[in-house]
N, C-alpha and C positions, 0 to 999 in steps of 0.2 A: 548568167551561166552559174550553175551550181558548182561547187568545188569537185563534187564527184565527176560531173561531165568534163570540167577542165582537166582531171587526172586521167579521164578516159582519152580525151583528145590528145593530151601530151604524151600518153603511152603509145599512141598511134603515130606520133609524128605531127599532127596537125598544128600544134601551137609553135614548135620551132620552125615549121615551114611557113606558117603565117608571118611570124617575127622576121623571117629571112626575107620574105616577099616585101614586107613593110620597109625594112632597112634599104633594100634596093629600090623601091619606089621613091623613098626619101632622097637618096642619093641622086637618082635621075632628076627629081623635081629641083635639086639644088644646082645642077649643071648650069643653069642660064642665070643664076643669081650672080650678084658682084662677089667677087672673092678676094682675100688678103693672102699675102705671103707673110708667114711668121718666121723669123730668124732667131734662134736660141744657141747660147753656147751650152755645150754638154754639161756644165756643172749647174746651169739653170740660174745663173746670176744676172745675166744680161739678155734682153730680149729687144727686137725691133721688128716693126711691121712695115709692109710696103703695099701700095694699093690705094684703092679698090682698083681691081681689074674687072673688065666687063663680064667675064665668065670664068668657070673653072680650068678650062683649056689653056687661057691666056695666063691664069695665074701658074699653072703647072710649068708653062714653059718659061715664065719669069724666075720660077723657083729653081728649075733646073739650070737656067743661066747663071743665076747667082751662086748656086753651088759649084759650077765649074769654075766660075772666076775666083771663088774663095780656094778651091783646090789648087789652081795654078799659081795663086798669089803666095801661099805659104806652104803647099803641100799636105797639109793636115786635114783631119775631118772634125776640127774643134767646134765648128758650127753645124747645126741641122736646119733644115728648111721644111715648113709644114704650110700646107694650103687649107683655108678655111673659108666656107660661105659667110657672107656677110649679110644678115638679116636686117631689116628695116628697124630703126628704133621703136620701142614701144612707146605710145603715147598714152598718158593718164587718161582715165575717164572724166568726162565733163564734170567740172567742180572739184576734182581732186588736185591736190598740190604735188608736184614733182618731188621725189625723194631727195 
């Protein structure tokens, strides 16, 4: 696609719509992947992970439960909880050495 064609498409909203569609499709595709829960303190000095959970829904439920337990324990919001898809490890091509 030429630069001019891309500009024309972006002016008409095609590129943002296609990008939005791609992001939604990726999110849907990730739902059934294993997920982890990332717990961080707000200063960013400490992090922990739990999981993997079988899917995004189970990880979200676990993150919600962990957040509720933390809030009841000390009443603060010093920790944040995040959910992320866990992709399979990349394997080096035949004959390559792992990094």
